[in-house]
Biopython code that builds the backbone (N, CA, C, O; Angstrom):
import numpy as np
from Bio.PDB.StructureBuilder import StructureBuilder

atoms = [
    (1, "MET", "N", (-35.997, 0.019, -5.520)),
    (1, "MET", "CA", (-37.225, 0.771, -5.625)),
    (1, "MET", "C", (-36.984, 2.253, -5.367)),
    (1, "MET", "O", (-37.671, 3.100, -5.938)),
    (2, "ASP", "N", (-36.018, 2.575, -4.515)),
    (2, "ASP", "CA", (-35.749, 3.975, -4.206)),
    (2, "ASP", "C", (-35.257, 4.749, -5.422)),
    (2, "ASP", "O", (-35.572, 5.930, -5.569)),
    (3, "ILE", "N", (-34.500, 4.110, -6.284)),
    (3, "ILE", "CA", (-33.973, 4.798, -7.464)),
    (3, "ILE", "C", (-35.113, 5.180, -8.408)),
    (3, "ILE", "O", (-35.054, 6.229, -9.049)),
    (4, "ILE", "N", (-36.136, 4.355, -8.503)),
    (4, "ILE", "CA", (-37.288, 4.669, -9.350)),
    (4, "ILE", "C", (-38.053, 5.857, -8.780)),
    (4, "ILE", "O", (-38.520, 6.714, -9.529)),
    (5, "ILE", "N", (-38.180, 5.909, -7.468)),
    (5, "ILE", "CA", (-38.858, 7.037, -6.828)),
    (5, "ILE", "C", (-38.066, 8.317, -7.035)),
    (5, "ILE", "O", (-38.660, 9.363, -7.296)),
    (6, "TRP", "N", (-36.737, 8.268, -6.928)),
    (6, "TRP", "CA", (-35.916, 9.459, -7.169)),
    (6, "TRP", "C", (-36.032, 9.927, -8.615)),
    (6, "TRP", "O", (-36.071, 11.130, -8.873)),
    (7, "ILE", "N", (-36.088, 8.993, -9.560)),
    (7, "ILE", "CA", (-36.238, 9.373, -10.967)),
    (7, "ILE", "C", (-37.595, 10.030, -11.199)),
    (7, "ILE", "O", (-37.677, 11.060, -11.870)),
    (8, "LEU", "N", (-38.649, 9.450, -10.657)),
    (8, "LEU", "CA", (-39.981, 10.029, -10.789)),
    (8, "LEU", "C", (-40.056, 11.390, -10.105)),
    (8, "LEU", "O", (-40.607, 12.342, -10.657)),
    (9, "PHE", "N", (-39.508, 11.472, -8.921)),
    (9, "PHE", "CA", (-39.474, 12.720, -8.153)),
    (9, "PHE", "C", (-38.698, 13.791, -8.916)),
    (9, "PHE", "O", (-39.144, 14.934, -9.002)),
    (10, "GLY", "N", (-37.555, 13.434, -9.462)),
    (10, "GLY", "CA", (-36.747, 14.381, -10.232)),
    (10, "GLY", "C", (-37.446, 14.834, -11.495)),
    (10, "GLY", "O", (-37.346, 15.999, -11.879)),
    (11, "ALA", "N", (-38.154, 13.920, -12.146)),
    (11, "ALA", "CA", (-38.875, 14.276, -13.367)),
    (11, "ALA", "C", (-39.972, 15.292, -13.076)),
    (11, "ALA", "O", (-40.135, 16.260, -13.820)),
    (12, "ILE", "N", (-40.714, 15.081, -12.016)),
    (12, "ILE", "CA", (-41.795, 16.008, -11.664)),
    (12, "ILE", "C", (-41.226, 17.369, -11.273)),
    (12, "ILE", "O", (-41.683, 18.397, -11.772)),
    (13, "ALA", "N", (-40.245, 17.382, -10.393)),
    (13, "ALA", "CA", (-39.671, 18.646, -9.926)),
    (13, "ALA", "C", (-38.971, 19.391, -11.058)),
    (13, "ALA", "O", (-39.115, 20.609, -11.171)),
    (14, "GLY", "N", (-38.224, 18.692, -11.887)),
    (14, "GLY", "CA", (-37.534, 19.325, -13.006)),
    (14, "GLY", "C", (-38.499, 19.884, -14.031)),
    (14, "GLY", "O", (-38.268, 20.957, -14.588)),
    (15, "TRP", "N", (-39.580, 19.161, -14.281)),
    (15, "TRP", "CA", (-40.576, 19.621, -15.241)),
    (15, "TRP", "C", (-41.272, 20.881, -14.749)),
    (15, "TRP", "O", (-41.461, 21.822, -15.520)),
    (16, "ILE", "N", (-41.655, 20.915, -13.477)),
    (16, "ILE", "CA", (-42.313, 22.098, -12.914)),
    (16, "ILE", "C", (-41.356, 23.289, -12.925)),
    (16, "ILE", "O", (-41.757, 24.402, -13.267)),
    (17, "ALA", "N", (-40.100, 23.065, -12.556)),
    (17, "ALA", "CA", (-39.117, 24.159, -12.559)),
    (17, "ALA", "C", (-38.852, 24.664, -13.970)),
    (17, "ALA", "O", (-38.666, 25.865, -14.164)),
    (18, "SER", "N", (-38.829, 23.782, -14.953)),
    (18, "SER", "CA", (-38.602, 24.226, -16.327)),
    (18, "SER", "C", (-39.781, 25.046, -16.841)),
    (18, "SER", "O", (-39.591, 25.963, -17.640)),
    (19, "ILE", "N", (-40.985, 24.731, -16.397)),
    (19, "ILE", "CA", (-42.145, 25.537, -16.758)),
    (19, "ILE", "C", (-42.061, 26.908, -16.099)),
    (19, "ILE", "O", (-42.351, 27.921, -16.737)),
    (20, "ILE", "N", (-41.668, 26.949, -14.832)),
    (20, "ILE", "CA", (-41.544, 28.220, -14.115)),
    (20, "ILE", "C", (-40.511, 29.112, -14.779)),
    (20, "ILE", "O", (-40.729, 30.316, -14.915)),
    (21, "MET", "N", (-39.390, 28.540, -15.195)),
    (21, "MET", "CA", (-38.313, 29.328, -15.788)),
    (21, "MET", "C", (-38.482, 29.525, -17.298)),
    (21, "MET", "O", (-37.641, 30.178, -17.916)),
    (22, "GLY", "N", (-39.528, 28.988, -17.905)),
    (22, "GLY", "CA", (-39.792, 29.167, -19.319)),
    (22, "GLY", "C", (-38.878, 28.383, -20.237)),
    (22, "GLY", "O", (-38.642, 28.799, -21.371)),
    (23, "ARG", "N", (-38.360, 27.264, -19.776)),
    (23, "ARG", "CA", (-37.454, 26.432, -20.575)),
    (23, "ARG", "C", (-38.037, 25.067, -20.891)),
    (23, "ARG", "O", (-37.299, 24.135, -21.211)),
    (24, "ASN", "N", (-39.329, 24.943, -20.807)),
    (24, "ASN", "CA", (-39.950, 23.637, -20.989)),
    (24, "ASN", "C", (-39.713, 23.087, -22.393)),
    (24, "ASN", "O", (-39.497, 21.886, -22.557)),
    (25, "ALA", "N", (-39.749, 23.947, -23.400)),
    (25, "ALA", "CA", (-39.558, 23.481, -24.772)),
    (25, "ALA", "C", (-38.096, 23.156, -25.070)),
    (25, "ALA", "O", (-37.812, 22.429, -26.022)),
    (26, "GLN", "N", (-37.172, 23.676, -24.282)),
    (26, "GLN", "CA", (-35.747, 23.477, -24.524)),
    (26, "GLN", "C", (-35.202, 22.227, -23.840)),
    (26, "GLN", "O", (-34.141, 21.734, -24.222)),
    (27, "MET", "N", (-35.895, 21.712, -22.851)),
    (27, "MET", "CA", (-35.372, 20.610, -22.055)),
    (27, "MET", "C", (-36.122, 19.322, -22.384)),
    (27, "MET", "O", (-37.328, 19.337, -22.634)),
    (28, "GLY", "N", (-35.402, 18.226, -22.381)),
    (28, "GLY", "CA", (-36.006, 16.918, -22.586)),
    (28, "GLY", "C", (-36.272, 16.232, -21.263)),
    (28, "GLY", "O", (-36.060, 16.810, -20.196)),
    (29, "ALA", "N", (-36.731, 15.016, -21.337)),
    (29, "ALA", "CA", (-37.084, 14.264, -20.136)),
    (29, "ALA", "C", (-35.860, 13.977, -19.268)),
    (29, "ALA", "O", (-35.928, 14.092, -18.045)),
    (30, "LEU", "N", (-34.744, 13.604, -19.894)),
    (30, "LEU", "CA", (-33.539, 13.308, -19.126)),
    (30, "LEU", "C", (-33.013, 14.557, -18.418)),
    (30, "LEU", "O", (-32.576, 14.484, -17.269)),
    (31, "ALA", "N", (-33.054, 15.691, -19.096)),
    (31, "ALA", "CA", (-32.611, 16.944, -18.473)),
    (31, "ALA", "C", (-33.525, 17.318, -17.314)),
    (31, "ALA", "O", (-33.047, 17.802, -16.287)),
    (32, "ASN", "N", (-34.833, 17.103, -17.458)),
    (32, "ASN", "CA", (-35.754, 17.382, -16.353)),
    (32, "ASN", "C", (-35.455, 16.501, -15.143)),
    (32, "ASN", "O", (-35.505, 16.971, -14.006)),
    (33, "ILE", "N", (-35.149, 15.241, -15.378)),
    (33, "ILE", "CA", (-34.839, 14.327, -14.274)),
    (33, "ILE", "C", (-33.575, 14.765, -13.557)),
    (33, "ILE", "O", (-33.542, 14.816, -12.327)),
    (34, "ILE", "N", (-32.538, 15.082, -14.314)),
    (34, "ILE", "CA", (-31.270, 15.497, -13.709)),
    (34, "ILE", "C", (-31.432, 16.802, -12.941)),
    (34, "ILE", "O", (-30.958, 16.929, -11.812)),
    (35, "VAL", "N", (-32.105, 17.776, -13.561)),
    (35, "VAL", "CA", (-32.319, 19.066, -12.892)),
    (35, "VAL", "C", (-33.152, 18.877, -11.625)),
    (35, "VAL", "O", (-32.889, 19.521, -10.609)),
    (36, "GLY", "N", (-34.146, 18.007, -11.678)),
    (36, "GLY", "CA", (-34.983, 17.765, -10.503)),
    (36, "GLY", "C", (-34.230, 17.110, -9.361)),
    (36, "GLY", "O", (-34.413, 17.485, -8.202)),
    (37, "ILE", "N", (-33.389, 16.141, -9.671)),
    (37, "ILE", "CA", (-32.621, 15.460, -8.616)),
    (37, "ILE", "C", (-31.577, 16.399, -8.022)),
    (37, "ILE", "O", (-31.441, 16.481, -6.802)),
    (38, "VAL", "N", (-30.842, 17.105, -8.872)),
    (38, "VAL", "CA", (-29.853, 18.074, -8.369)),
    (38, "VAL", "C", (-30.568, 19.198, -7.627)),
    (38, "VAL", "O", (-30.072, 19.697, -6.617)),
    (39, "GLY", "N", (-31.735, 19.594, -8.130)),
    (39, "GLY", "CA", (-32.529, 20.617, -7.459)),
    (39, "GLY", "C", (-32.985, 20.193, -6.074)),
    (39, "GLY", "O", (-33.056, 21.021, -5.167)),
    (40, "ALA", "N", (-33.293, 18.918, -5.900)),
    (40, "ALA", "CA", (-33.675, 18.417, -4.574)),
    (40, "ALA", "C", (-32.516, 18.537, -3.596)),
    (40, "ALA", "O", (-32.714, 18.871, -2.428)),
    (41, "VAL", "N", (-31.313, 18.266, -4.069)),
    (41, "VAL", "CA", (-30.130, 18.404, -3.212)),
    (41, "VAL", "C", (-29.901, 19.871, -2.861)),
    (41, "VAL", "O", (-29.658, 20.204, -1.701)),
    (42, "ILE", "N", (-29.978, 20.748, -3.863)),
    (42, "ILE", "CA", (-29.774, 22.181, -3.627)),
    (42, "ILE", "C", (-30.872, 22.733, -2.727)),
    (42, "ILE", "O", (-30.598, 23.491, -1.796)),
    (43, "GLY", "N", (-32.123, 22.349, -3.007)),
    (43, "GLY", "CA", (-33.236, 22.807, -2.179)),
    (43, "GLY", "C", (-33.115, 22.342, -0.739)),
    (43, "GLY", "O", (-33.420, 23.092, 0.189)),
    (44, "GLY", "N", (-32.672, 21.106, -0.549)),
    (44, "GLY", "CA", (-32.458, 20.609, 0.816)),
    (44, "GLY", "C", (-31.371, 21.376, 1.526)),
    (44, "GLY", "O", (-31.482, 21.645, 2.722)),
    (45, "PHE", "N", (-30.310, 21.737, 0.803)),
    (45, "PHE", "CA", (-29.234, 22.529, 1.403)),
    (45, "PHE", "C", (-29.723, 23.928, 1.766)),
    (45, "PHE", "O", (-29.412, 24.432, 2.845)),
    (46, "VAL", "N", (-30.487, 24.556, 0.873)),
    (46, "VAL", "CA", (-30.997, 25.902, 1.127)),
    (46, "VAL", "C", (-31.959, 25.898, 2.312)),
    (46, "VAL", "O", (-31.882, 26.764, 3.183)),
    (47, "MET", "N", (-32.858, 24.929, 2.343)),
    (47, "MET", "CA", (-33.822, 24.867, 3.445)),
    (47, "MET", "C", (-33.144, 24.576, 4.781)),
    (47, "MET", "O", (-33.555, 25.119, 5.806)),
    (48, "SER", "N", (-32.121, 23.738, 4.790)),
    (48, "SER", "CA", (-31.428, 23.466, 6.042)),
    (48, "SER", "C", (-30.610, 24.671, 6.483)),
    (48, "SER", "O", (-30.382, 24.854, 7.679)),
    (49, "ALA", "N", (-30.163, 25.500, 5.535)),
    (49, "ALA", "CA", (-29.453, 26.731, 5.894)),
    (49, "ALA", "C", (-30.385, 27.707, 6.588)),
    (49, "ALA", "O", (-29.941, 28.501, 7.417)),
    (50, "PHE", "N", (-31.675, 27.661, 6.261)),
    (50, "PHE", "CA", (-32.656, 28.520, 6.911)),
    (50, "PHE", "C", (-33.266, 27.881, 8.154)),
    (50, "PHE", "O", (-34.172, 28.455, 8.757)),
    (51, "GLY", "N", (-32.791, 26.720, 8.539)),
    (51, "GLY", "CA", (-33.232, 26.064, 9.765)),
    (51, "GLY", "C", (-34.426, 25.148, 9.600)),
    (51, "GLY", "O", (-35.005, 24.713, 10.596)),
    (52, "SER", "N", (-34.809, 24.844, 8.381)),
    (52, "SER", "CA", (-35.923, 23.944, 8.132)),
    (52, "SER", "C", (-35.376, 22.609, 7.626)),
    (52, "SER", "O", (-34.182, 22.479, 7.355)),
    (53, "VAL", "N", (-36.251, 21.637, 7.504)),
    (53, "VAL", "CA", (-35.819, 20.344, 6.982)),
    (53, "VAL", "C", (-35.870, 20.374, 5.460)),
    (53, "VAL", "O", (-36.629, 21.144, 4.871)),
    (54, "GLY", "N", (-35.068, 19.541, 4.837)),
    (54, "GLY", "CA", (-35.024, 19.460, 3.381)),
    (54, "GLY", "C", (-36.033, 18.465, 2.863)),
    (54, "GLY", "O", (-37.185, 18.455, 3.296)),
    (55, "VAL", "N", (-35.609, 17.636, 1.944)),
    (55, "VAL", "CA", (-36.475, 16.626, 1.349)),
    (55, "VAL", "C", (-36.691, 15.512, 2.360)),
    (55, "VAL", "O", (-35.737, 14.918, 2.863)),
    (56, "THR", "N", (-37.968, 15.235, 2.653)),
    (56, "THR", "CA", (-38.291, 14.257, 3.688)),
    (56, "THR", "C", (-38.943, 13.001, 3.149)),
    (56, "THR", "O", (-39.294, 12.114, 3.928)),
    (57, "GLY", "N", (-39.111, 12.900, 1.869)),
    (57, "GLY", "CA", (-39.756, 11.741, 1.263)),
    (57, "GLY", "C", (-40.547, 12.184, 0.054)),
    (57, "GLY", "O", (-40.339, 13.282, -0.464)),
    (58, "PHE", "N", (-41.443, 11.349, -0.394)),
    (58, "PHE", "CA", (-42.255, 11.660, -1.570)),
    (58, "PHE", "C", (-43.554, 12.289, -1.090)),
    (58, "PHE", "O", (-44.576, 11.614, -0.969)),
    (59, "ASN", "N", (-43.506, 13.602, -0.815)),
    (59, "ASN", "CA", (-44.687, 14.330, -0.361)),
    (59, "ASN", "C", (-44.691, 15.728, -0.981)),
    (59, "ASN", "O", (-43.755, 16.093, -1.692)),
    (60, "LEU", "N", (-45.720, 16.497, -0.719)),
    (60, "LEU", "CA", (-45.887, 17.805, -1.336)),
    (60, "LEU", "C", (-44.808, 18.786, -0.887)),
    (60, "LEU", "O", (-44.320, 19.573, -1.699)),
    (61, "TYR", "N", (-44.429, 18.754, 0.380)),
    (61, "TYR", "CA", (-43.379, 19.647, 0.878)),
    (61, "TYR", "C", (-42.044, 19.350, 0.188)),
    (61, "TYR", "O", (-41.324, 20.277, -0.182)),
    (62, "SER", "N", (-41.720, 18.112, 0.016)),
    (62, "SER", "CA", (-40.462, 17.750, -0.644)),
    (62, "SER", "C", (-40.462, 18.154, -2.110)),
    (62, "SER", "O", (-39.428, 18.560, -2.641)),
    (63, "ILE", "N", (-41.613, 18.045, -2.773)),
    (63, "ILE", "CA", (-41.714, 18.519, -4.160)),
    (63, "ILE", "C", (-41.453, 20.012, -4.207)),
    (63, "ILE", "O", (-40.743, 20.491, -5.091)),
    (64, "PHE", "N", (-42.028, 20.761, -3.253)),
    (64, "PHE", "CA", (-41.802, 22.208, -3.180)),
    (64, "PHE", "C", (-40.325, 22.521, -2.994)),
    (64, "PHE", "O", (-39.796, 23.408, -3.663)),
    (65, "VAL", "N", (-39.659, 21.820, -2.110)),
    (65, "VAL", "CA", (-38.233, 22.035, -1.869)),
    (65, "VAL", "C", (-37.424, 21.716, -3.120)),
    (65, "VAL", "O", (-36.511, 22.464, -3.471)),
    (66, "ALA", "N", (-37.740, 20.631, -3.788)),
    (66, "ALA", "CA", (-37.016, 20.236, -5.000)),
    (66, "ALA", "C", (-37.257, 21.228, -6.138)),
    (66, "ALA", "O", (-36.328, 21.549, -6.880)),
    (67, "VAL", "N", (-38.477, 21.713, -6.283)),
    (67, "VAL", "CA", (-38.771, 22.709, -7.317)),
    (67, "VAL", "C", (-38.048, 24.010, -7.013)),
    (67, "VAL", "O", (-37.541, 24.666, -7.924)),
    (68, "LEU", "N", (-37.995, 24.388, -5.748)),
    (68, "LEU", "CA", (-37.248, 25.589, -5.352)),
    (68, "LEU", "C", (-35.775, 25.441, -5.721)),
    (68, "LEU", "O", (-35.192, 26.357, -6.301)),
    (69, "GLY", "N", (-35.181, 24.333, -5.401)),
    (69, "GLY", "CA", (-33.780, 24.099, -5.737)),
    (69, "GLY", "C", (-33.537, 24.012, -7.231)),
    (69, "GLY", "O", (-32.532, 24.524, -7.725)),
    (70, "ALA", "N", (-34.443, 23.372, -7.957)),
    (70, "ALA", "CA", (-34.292, 23.256, -9.405)),
    (70, "ALA", "C", (-34.452, 24.609, -10.087)),
    (70, "ALA", "O", (-33.780, 24.887, -11.080)),
    (71, "THR", "N", (-35.333, 25.446, -9.564)),
    (71, "THR", "CA", (-35.497, 26.795, -10.105)),
    (71, "THR", "C", (-34.245, 27.610, -9.879)),
    (71, "THR", "O", (-33.815, 28.342, -10.770)),
    (72, "VAL", "N", (-33.652, 27.497, -8.705)),
    (72, "VAL", "CA", (-32.386, 28.192, -8.424)),
    (72, "VAL", "C", (-31.299, 27.689, -9.374)),
    (72, "VAL", "O", (-30.527, 28.486, -9.907)),
    (73, "LEU", "N", (-31.233, 26.390, -9.585)),
    (73, "LEU", "CA", (-30.245, 25.806, -10.492)),
    (73, "LEU", "C", (-30.419, 26.330, -11.916)),
    (73, "LEU", "O", (-29.436, 26.707, -12.555)),
    (74, "LEU", "N", (-31.643, 26.360, -12.421)),
    (74, "LEU", "CA", (-31.887, 26.850, -13.771)),
    (74, "LEU", "C", (-31.593, 28.343, -13.890)),
    (74, "LEU", "O", (-31.113, 28.802, -14.926)),
    (75, "PHE", "N", (-31.880, 29.100, -12.830)),
    (75, "PHE", "CA", (-31.580, 30.530, -12.838)),
    (75, "PHE", "C", (-30.073, 30.779, -12.902)),
    (75, "PHE", "O", (-29.609, 31.613, -13.679)),
    (76, "VAL", "N", (-29.322, 30.060, -12.092)),
    (76, "VAL", "CA", (-27.866, 30.244, -12.062)),
    (76, "VAL", "C", (-27.238, 29.788, -13.382)),
    (76, "VAL", "O", (-26.346, 30.460, -13.900)),
    (77, "THR", "N", (-27.686, 28.665, -13.929)),
    (77, "THR", "CA", (-27.140, 28.232, -15.208)),
    (77, "THR", "C", (-27.505, 29.202, -16.327)),
    (77, "THR", "O", (-26.739, 29.375, -17.276)),
    (78, "GLY", "N", (-28.670, 29.834, -16.219)),
    (78, "GLY", "CA", (-29.046, 30.850, -17.199)),
    (78, "GLY", "C", (-28.149, 32.068, -17.127)),
    (78, "GLY", "O", (-27.856, 32.688, -18.150)),
    (79, "LEU", "N", (-27.711, 32.417, -15.930)),
    (79, "LEU", "CA", (-26.776, 33.553, -15.782)),
    (79, "LEU", "C", (-25.439, 33.254, -16.420)),
    (79, "LEU", "O", (-24.834, 34.130, -17.039)),
    (80, "PHE", "N", (-24.966, 32.015, -16.277)),
    (80, "PHE", "CA", (-23.675, 31.651, -16.858)),
    (80, "PHE", "C", (-23.728, 31.539, -18.375)),
    (80, "PHE", "O", (-22.727, 31.770, -19.052)),
    (81, "ARG", "N", (-24.880, 31.189, -18.906)),
    (81, "ARG", "CA", (-25.008, 31.090, -20.362)),
    (81, "ARG", "C", (-24.981, 32.454, -21.031)),
    (81, "ARG", "O", (-24.530, 32.583, -22.169)),
    (82, "ARG", "N", (-25.466, 33.475, -20.325)),
    (82, "ARG", "CA", (-25.509, 34.816, -20.897)),
    (82, "ARG", "C", (-24.149, 35.486, -20.922)),
    (82, "ARG", "O", (-23.909, 36.379, -21.734)),
    (83, "VAL", "N", (-23.259, 35.062, -20.042)),
    (83, "VAL", "CA", (-21.950, 35.707, -19.936)),
    (83, "VAL", "C", (-21.009, 35.211, -20.980)),
    (83, "VAL", "O", (-19.860, 35.650, -21.035)),
]
sb = StructureBuilder()
sb.init_structure("model")
sb.init_model(0)
sb.init_chain("A")
sb.init_seg("    ")
for serial, (resi, resn, name, xyz) in enumerate(atoms, 1):
    if name == "N":
        sb.init_residue(resn, " ", resi, " ")
    sb.init_atom(name, np.array(xyz, "f"), 0.0, 1.0, " ", f" {name:<3s}", serial, name[0])
structure = sb.get_structure()
């Protein structure tokens, strides 16, 4: 059951981050899921570096952390694509 929650969580976070970064039309559902899950890991690392907790479950704060991480991921990958 946890894997289904991670997929749903990743899809929501990846989709919101792709809208923020203006890449919604370029990304598919699978890319949104992957970006959201990796973004949750990155967001948890960033938040713990600032002394806060990372992803704590399926709640609004964790979605915020995952979207923050996914946005950072999309920004960094966008920098590498331009070079």
